[in-house]
C-alpha angles and dihedrals in degrees: 000000000000119000108248132193136224125223109239124186106213116203125192141163092053144077134259114243122191115215128184098281101357147053120228135183119221136184142136092232098029117157131200131189130171117235131182114232118191125221108260093038111145126224089253090050091051091050091049091052093046094049090048093047099044099037090227109157108248091200092057105034137040116205131229108201117207121188119209092228122194114231093174136345089280104031133070132183131198106247118187115226107215107148147015093282091055090052090050092051091046091053091052093060097093091051093051103038137040094259129116098205140018122242121216125184122206124214114192123210127179116260108254114255114259119245092253092055092048091051091051093046092053095047111120098215112090095186093067114118087221089067090056088056090058096059091097089053091052089052092049091049092050092048092046090051091051091049092050095050095047 
């Protein structure tokens, strides 16, 4: 049997919103790109493809992947994709429902600070050269905060 792919519309720079019988994705600067995901793709493989396609920085942001999953012909639910089994179920959608592509919505969240960075941030000595090395982290945190509140 030939390996086939599924058309997946990948949305980012927005927020998932649950409505009565549907799931929508909203955002002022929302982006969408179609990607082809092959049957047998792992969760890690899907993440690799999404990071490469969207240009989202893997070192800065973790992704929460939400599939707009059909429950019936008139109802959709937000289903989180967190492992290989979730990817497999997502890729079965076009064969089970009257849809031609799958929609996934990305929610970005900042990568948690590592223990070493937290220890350095809480150090009380400001004259430490290690604190100077953390200035880029402060900038990233400030920018992330601004993005999240907008």
